N, C-alpha and C positions, 0 to 999 in steps of 0.2 A: 821404347818406354817413353811416355809423355813426360815432359819436364814440368816441374811444379811452377805455379804462377809466381811472379815476382812480388814480394811483400815488403812493406816498410819494416825497418829494423828497430827494435826497442833498445835504443842506446842512450836516451835522455834520462838523467837522474833528477832528483828533486831540485838540486842546486841549479842544474841547467835550465829547468823550467822557470825558476825564479828570475834568473838573469834574462831569459828571453822575454818574460812578462814585463820586466822593468825597461828593457830596451824598446818594446812596443809602445808602452805608455810614455816613456821618456822621463829622465830625471828632472827636467825643467817643466814638467806638465802644467803647473799653475801660473807660469810667468806670463803667458799670452793673454789669459783672461783675468789677471789680477786687477786691472783697472776697472773692468766691467763689474766684477763682484764688489769691489770696494765702493763704487758709486751707488750700487743698488742695495748694499747691506750696511750702509753707514759706517764703513771702516771695519766691519767685523768679518774679515776674510778668513781668519783662522777658525772662527766658530763655524762658518759655513762648510769649510773643508772637512772638519771633524764630523759634523752632522752627516754630510754626504758619505763619509767613510763608513759610518754605522750602517747606512742603507746598503752600501756596496758589499759590506761584509756578509750580511744575510743573503744577498743575491749571489755572492761568490760561492757560498755554501750550496745554494740551489744549483748553480752551474756545475759544481763539482759532483753533486749527486746525479744529475742528469747525464753527465759524461760517462758515468758507470753504465747507464742503461743504453746509451747510444755512443759507443766509443769511436765510431768512425764518422759521425755526423757533425757534432759540435755546433749546432746552430739553434737559436731560440725558436725559429719558426718550425723546425723539425720537432723539437720537444713539444711545443704547443699542439701542432697538427696531429702528432701521434698519440699524445696522452689525453687531450681534451676533445678537439674536433678539427677536421681538416679546414673548415671555414675560418675558425679562429687562428689556425696556423697561417692561412693565407693573409689574414688581416695583420698578424704580427710581421709577416714577411713584407707586406706593403709599408708598414711603419719603418722597417729597417731600410727599405729602399730610400726613403726620404733621409734617414740618418746618413747613409753612405753617400748619397748625392751631395748633401750639404757640406760634408767634410772638405772636399777640394775647394768648394766655394769660399768657406771662411779662411782656408789656408791662402787662397788668392788674395783676399782682402788684407789679411795681416802681413803677408809678404810684401805687398805693395806699400802699405803704410810704413813698415820698418825700413824698406829701401829708401823711402823719402827722407828718413832721418840721416841717411848717408849721402844721398844724391837728391837734395831738395829741388833742384832745377827741373827734374823730370816729372811731368804731370802724372797724377794718379791713374788716369785712363790709359796712358801709354804703358805704365808698369803692369796694370791688370791684364792688358792684352798680351804683353810680353810673357808674363808668368804662365797664363793659360796656354799660350802657344808652346812654350817650352815643355810644360807638363804633358801636353797632348802629343807633341812630336816624339818625345822620348818614349812615351808609353806605346805609341804606334810602332816604334822600332823594337819593342819588346826588351828594352834595357832594364835590367834588374839590379838592385843594390844588393851586394853580397852580405851575408851575415857578418863577415869579418869587418866590413866597413861600418855596419851598424854598431858593432862592438866598440870600434874606435870612436865613433861619434858619441856613444853613450859615455865612454871614459872621458872624452873631452868635455862633455857637458858637466859631468861630475866634478872635474877639476875647476871649471868656471864657477860652479856653485860654491865650492870650498873657498875660492878666491873672494867671491861676493861675501860669504860669511866673515872672512877675515877683515874686510873693509868695514862691514857693519859693526863688528866688535870694536874696532878702533874708533869708529864714528860715535857710538854710544858711550864708550869709555871716556873719550876725550872731551865730549861736548855736553853731556847730560849729567846732572846731579839730582835727578828727580827721585822721589821715594818709590815705594813698592807699587803704587797706583800706575806709574808709568809703564811698568812691565805687565800689568794686568789688563790695561786698556785694550790691547788687540783682541782679547777674549771677551771682555765686557766693558763697554764704555756707557755709563748711564746717560750721558748727554745725547747719544745718537742711537741707543738701543731701541729697536722696534721689532717685535716678533714677526710681523708680516714681512718686513723688509729682510729679516734674516732668512726666512723661508724662500723668499724670492731670490736672494743671493745664492742660497743652497741649490735652487733649481738650475742655476748656471754653473755652480761649483762641481756638479756631477761630471761636467766635461773633463775635469782633471783625471777621472778614472776610466774614461772611455778607452776600450782596448783590452782590459783585463780578461774579458770573456774569450779572447783569441787563444788563451792557453788551452781551452778545451779542444781545439782543433788539432792538437798534437797527441791525442789520446793513443793513436796507433804506433807512436814512436817512443813511448814512455815506459820505463821499467815500473812495474806495479801500478798501472794507471788508476786502479780503484782507490788507492791511497794517495798517490802523488799529485793527481790532478786537483783533488780537493784541497790538499795542503798548499800546493803552489798558488792556486787561485786566491785563497784566503791570505796567504803570506804576502803576495804581491800587492793586494789591497792595503794591508797594514803598512808595508814598507813605503808604498806610494803616499799613503795618508800622513805618515810621520814625516817623511822628507818634505812633502808639499807644505805641511803645517809649519815646519821650521823655516822654510823659504819665505812664506808669506808673513810669518811672525816677525822675522828679521826685517822684511820690507816695511811692515807697519810701524816698527820701532823708529825707522828712519823717517817715514812719510807722515805718520799719524793718521787720524781719521778723516783728513781733508779729501774732498772729491777731486778727481782729475778733470781737466778740461775735456769737453765732449769730443773734440777732434784729436785728443791725445790718449784716449783710453787704450788703444792697441799698443801704445808705446809706454805704458805706465811703468813697467818694471825697469826698462832702461832709464827712465826719468828718476826713479828711486836710486838706481845705481849711480847716476851722475851726482845726486845729492850726497851719496855716501863716499864715492871715490873719484869724482871728477869725470872729465870727458873720456879718459882712457877706459874706465870701467863701464861708462855709458856705451861706448862703441863695442866693447867686448861682449856685453850682455845683448846688445842689439844684434850683433853679428851671429851669436850662437843661437838666439831665438829664431832669427831669419833662416839659418841653415836647417834647423830642426823642422821648421814649417815647410820648407821646400821639399825635404824628404817626405814629410807627412802628406803634402799635397799630391805628390806623384804617386805615392802608395795608395792614398785614398781614392784617386781617380781610377787606378787600375782595379782596386777592390770593388768599387761601385760598378765598374764595367763587368766584372766577373759575376757579381750578384745579379745584375740585369740579364746577363747571358744565361745564368742558371734558371731564372724564372721564364725567360723567353724560350729556351730549349724545351722546357716542360709545359709550354703553352700558357703559362700564367700571364705573359705579355705576348703581343704579336710576334710569332716565331720567326717570320720571314726577316724582320729587321733585327730584333733583339737576340735571336738565337743563331745568328750567322757568325761564322768564324772566317777570318782572312786566311786564304789558303797559303799565302807566302810566309807570314810571320806567326800564324797560328794563335792569333789573339782576337777578341771580339771588337774589331775595328769600329763598327757602327756605334757601339756603346761607348768606346773611348771618346769618339768625336761628340756624341750626344751629351755625355757628362761634361766635357770641356765647354760645349756651347752653353749649358746651363750655368756652369761656374762663371763664365764670362758675363752672361746677361745678369746673373744675380749679383755679381760684384758691383754693379752700378745702381742697384735698386734696394739691396739688403745690407744693412750695417753688420759689422762683426758681431755685435751684441745680439741682434735679432737672429742672425744665422746660427749662433751658438745655442740660443733658446730653442729654435726649431729643431736643431740636431738632437738636443736632449729630449724634445717632445717624442721623437721616434724611439730613441734609445730607452727611455723610461718605460714606454709601452712594452718593448721587448723584455726588459727586466721584470716587469710585472708578470708577463706571460711565463717566463722561466720559473718564477716563484710559484705561480699557480700550477704549472705542470709538475713541479716537485711535490707540491701539496697533494695533488691528485694521485700521483704514482706511489709516494712513500708514506702517505697517511691514509687516504680514503681507500686505496685498493689493497692495502696490506692487512693481514689478519692481526698481526701484532702491532698495536697502536703505541708508538713511542712519543712522549711529549715533545722531544726536540724536533721530530718530523712534522709536528703541528705548529709549534711556536716559530721556528726559524723561517720557513717560507711565508707564514702568515704575517709576521712582523716585517719581513722584507717587502712583501706586497703592499702592506699598509703604508710603510714609510715612503716607498717609491711613489705610491698614489698621492700622498700628501705633498711630496716635492713636486710631482707633475702638476698638481692642481695649483701650485703657486708660480707656475710659469707666467710670463707676461701675457696680457690680454691679446695683443696682436699675434703672439706666437700660438696661443690657443685657437684663435680664429683661423689663421693660415693652416695650422696643423689639422684642425677640424675639417677644413675644405679638402685638404689632401686625402684624409682618411675617407671622407664621404665619396670622393671620386673613385678611390680604389674599391670601396665596398660596393658602390653602384656598378662598376665594371664587372666585378666578380659575380654579383647577383644576377645581372643580365646574362652573362655568359653561361652560367650554370643553372639558369631558370630557378633562382632562389636558393642557390647552394645545394641543389638536390643531387648534384654529381661533383666529383672532385675537380677543382679548377686546376690544381698544380700539384705535382709531386716535388717535395722539397729536398729530396736526397740528391746530392750531386756526386757523380762517380769520381774516383780518384784519377789524377792525371796519368797518362801513360808514362812508363819509366823510360 
């Protein structure tokens, strides 16, 4: 009698999914980009975080709906390729490649800058080389961070956030006797308010929520996935938005609307902590943000390598290089080294701000694609037309488009070049997309 194939167990409840989502995004998500948003939005960081949350909520609903249709895929390019057109699915996948590759790059930049706050005698170039080398070597050895360690890190970050709040309350209570305007200024300051600047800041603030879509990849391990994937994705966005808004609101009460020095934007939150609680809080915040980005950098590099491997194996990219697996450690070694090389080179030519905008360029294209796929599947192709299935993805698409259009000019140019190269490659290989360039489904790992 043949044995049944091994399947994933449905053991995750709604609470488990929410915890996983918060761990992936991190409780200190807005701290690394606080200075960049502050300088671009005239001190209205809270406003940008909340606007970005609205866009992500609609997109989260679309992700939840699409996870019902594709419970084992969980990827934007699969949704777009299957529901709209394979060529558009490939284009979405190409945008996601840029998103994934840039994540370890900006982690390298911010880790190097934060380390200089602790060890200022070490030059930036040496730290950048060191971090990329560490990320690459550990990923080549297939070292994985356990879920238990991630939980401990998330708990530690939460404790540090609470300590920061306590110092801010003491700082505001003891040193300020302003009226109500003082507490409203982080939301609206007439002296610095500019709608275009707000939208530009929002285009960067989206980075706070990057990672919520990973919840859809747990569809085969969730109890009642048709209900819980949707609820968890939306609730994680809400929790992230509320916590992030409280963090940056507290920081702006301390710092005000003043811009940060250009060479200190990556260290903005530790600078706020120093003003609120002295050098002890400065180093505590600096250290916890550094540790969080080291973990993100390693995970992002391996994730990028895996995405490149998936596209290489299915011949969306040259298979001989990108579709190869190291026979010893069973990892896409070529891709790990390739992503590491890009991170190292980019760390010397791209600023943290520019890298974050470029990352969001690709992410927002993927988000627009998911909203479009949800609109096609659940409104255009269904006999029973429900208003929510029209309004939710349509609003998600429009808001993401508006945010995307307000990215910086350089980011739009560089992102446009990246997309043009990918589209040209796909068009040539398929003779004008007359045949499928790539299959976007990735099989499950062997147990």
